[in-house]
N, C-alpha and C positions, 0 to 999 in steps of 0.2 A: 536627636533623632536619625540624623544621616548616620552616624558611626553604628548605631544600633540595627539599623537596616542592612547597611553594609555587613555586619558580622552575621546577621540572620541570612543573607543571601548565601556567604561563604560557607555556614554550616550545611545549607539545603544542598549546595554544590557538592560539598564534600561526601554525603550522604548518599548521593546520587551516583557521583563519578568515580569515588575512591574504590569500589569494587570492581569496576571496569578497568581501573588503570592497574589494580592488583593482579586481576587475571591476565591481562596482556604482558604484565611484568614476569610473572611465572611460566607463561608459555615460551618464554627465553630461558628458563632456568636450565641449568646442565645436568640435573639431578631430577629425580622424581619425587623430592621431598618438597611439600606444599608448606611448610612453615618457614623455611630458611631459604633464600636465595644465594646459591654457592658459586654462581658463575654464568657468563652470558655464552649460550649455544643454540642452534637450530636444529638441534638434534630431534626435537619434539615435531617440528615442521616436516624434516625430512621422514619421520615415521608414518606422520599424517598423509603425506604425498604418494608413501608407497603402499598404501593400505587399500585393496580393491574393494572393501565393502563399504569403506568411507567415501570413495569416488562413485560409485553406484549409487548411493544415498544422495551424494551431490548432484549428480545427473537427473536423479528423479526429481530432487526438490526444484532445480533450475526449469525442467520441462514443465513441472507443474505451476511453478509462479508466473512463467511466461504465457503459456496456455492461458490461465485463469485470468491474468491480468488482460491480456488481449482481448478475450470474449467478455469479461465484465466491462472494459472501457467502452466496447461497441454497444453493448446492451446499455449500460448506464448513459452514455452520451445521447443514444436515442430516447430514452425514459426521460432525462433531463429536457430535451427538445420538446417532447410531448407534454410535459407538465407545464412547462413555461407557456405553452400556446393554447392551455385551457381558459375558457372564458370562465366557467362557473367556479366563483373563488371558494364556495364551501368544498367542492369536490377536488378542487386543486390543494387546498388546506388538508383536507383529510388524507389524500395520496402521499403529501410531503410527510406526514405525521407517520402513516402506516412505513414508508421508506426507511424513517429515522430509527424504527424499534430494533431491526436487527444489529444497530450499532450500540443501543443500551442493553440488549439481551447479555447477559453472562455467556462467556464461551462454552461453558459446561451445558448449559440449558440447550445452546443451540445445537453442540455436537450431540447431545443424547437425542432430541427430537429428530434431528436428520437420521442419524442412525437406526432409530426406530421406523422411520418413514421408509427408508431404502430397505430394511429387513422386510417390512411389510409389503411394499411394492415386490421385492424378489421372490417372497413366497408366492405372491399372487401368480407371478408369471412364471413359476416354477423353476427358478435358477438355483443351481447348486450354491456359487459363491453370491452370497447375498451383498457382499461389500467388495470393492474393486478400485482401480485407478479411476474409473469413470464415476462413481459415487464419490469419491474424495475431490474430483475435479468439480463436480457440481456443486459440493459444499462449499468450495472455495469461490467459486464464481458467485455463489448466493451471497456470502458474507462480504464479498468484494464491491459488488454493485452500488449498496448505500454510498459508498465512499467516492464513489466515480460521480455519483449523482450530486454529491455535496460539494465536490470540487468544480464541478461544469456548471451548476446552476447560477452561482454569482458571477460567471462571465457571460452567461446569457442574459443576465439583467443588466449588466454593464455595457452591453453592445448596443450599438446605435440601430435603432429598430427601422430606420429610413433606408438602411444599407440594402437589406434583402428586397424592400419596396422598389428601390432604385434598379436593383438586378431585374426584377419581374418586368419593370416598364421598358427595360432595354432588351427584352425579349428571352430571358432565360425562363425556364421551366422551374417550379419549385425545387425540384430535386438539385437542378445546376446552381441554383441560388443558392441553396444551403453548401453545396460542397465547394463553390467558387467564392462565396461572400461569408456565409455565416461560419463555417469551419474553421477557416483561416482565423477569425475574430475570437473564436473560443478555444483555440488549439492550445493555449497555456494551460487552460483549464483541463483539457484533455489530457496532456501529457502528465500534469500534477495527478490527475486521477490514477493514471496508469502506473505511475511511480509509487504511489499510496498501495494501490492494489498488489503491485509485485513485491513491496516490501512486507504487507501484513501476511501474504501467501509465504515468503521467504520463511519467516520466521514462528509460523502458526504451528502449535503444538496440540491443544485441547481439541480442537475440531477434527484435526488430521487424525488424533487417535482412536477417535471414536467412529471416523467414517471410512478408514482404510481398510483395505484388505490386506491377508496374509503376505501376499507376494509383491508388495509395493510399500517401500520404506522411505521415508524421508529424512533427512538431517536432524530435525528434532526429535524425532522418534528414535534415531539411533543413538543419539547423544543421552535420552531418558534411558533406553536399555543399558548404555554403557555405565550410567551412574548408579544402578542396582547392584553392580559387583564394585571394582574399585575404579576410583576417579583417576584416570592417568592424565599426565599432562598435554597429551594429544587432543582432549577434549578443550583444554584452554586455548591450543593453537587452532582449533577448530572455530572456536567461538570468537576469537580475535579476528579472524578473517572475517566472519559473519558481520562482526561489528564495523570493521573497516568498509564492508561493502555496503551496508545501510546507511552509515554516515556518508559515504561519498554520494549516494542516491539522494540524502536529504539535503547536502550541500548544492545539488545540481538544480533540485527542485526549488531550494529558497532563492538562488543565484536567478533563475527564470522569473520567479515572482516578483523579484526585486527589479529586474529589467522592464517586466510588464508595467509594475507601478510607476517608473520613471516615464515610460511612453504614455501613461494616462494622463500623468501629472502635465506633461508637455502638452498633450492635446487640450486639455482642461486649459491651461495656460494661453495657448493660442486662440480659443474660442474666446475668451475673455477679452484678449486684445482686439480681435474683430468686430466683437460688440461695442467696444469703446470707440474704436476707430469709426464704426457705423453710426454712433451717435454724435461723434464730433465732425463728420461729414454731413 
């Protein structure tokens, strides 16, 4: 059974990662032949960095991802704190369930519904441009917020509730207690939520396609417009850079999570030692 499980795991990893490795390999191909690797070259990366349209799309994507991630992190963290402080368990469970719905919704359903909403509101306000950068930003914030809440809520549950009470007893206001005690305790969840929001916004295509205006183009939309014609190796180079960037963010997030887990294990171990010492005493 062990050998079968290893073979099965190897097949799954091959199916998942072989296309990515092939894409990265052919981004260094010396010719535009997509069926044969003729030699190593940085030609396509040079063409990519000399393309003004690509850099404009990259700038738009980064601005959108950073802004939406920051705003979604602020709103999501505040929402997670509010949900955790609710006393009514039915209301709390209902809001949590409603919060999870956008994560389970297909992207195309979310994209079309938000497009219809923006067009309706734009028509009511008499705007000539129904879709713009701001509609795209609102859409990205909307689908990012549930992921931030999902990252922050477990950290709030793990936090020692007596810390904020001690801060209040020592003279802090509720706002000061949050920023000085609670926020540092849940900061790992907040940063994880920010990284997830940034990553999701960076590579989103479906929702961006339906909610963006004609004057604002992101990298995924640019790549899609390129694939309608001839697929050039510059797309492989661009995709490879995006994969590396997202992989780096995931590694940073995982390393931070492992560090937090070690700190929690040490804290639990010290608590057990104190309890045992107290009983022996």
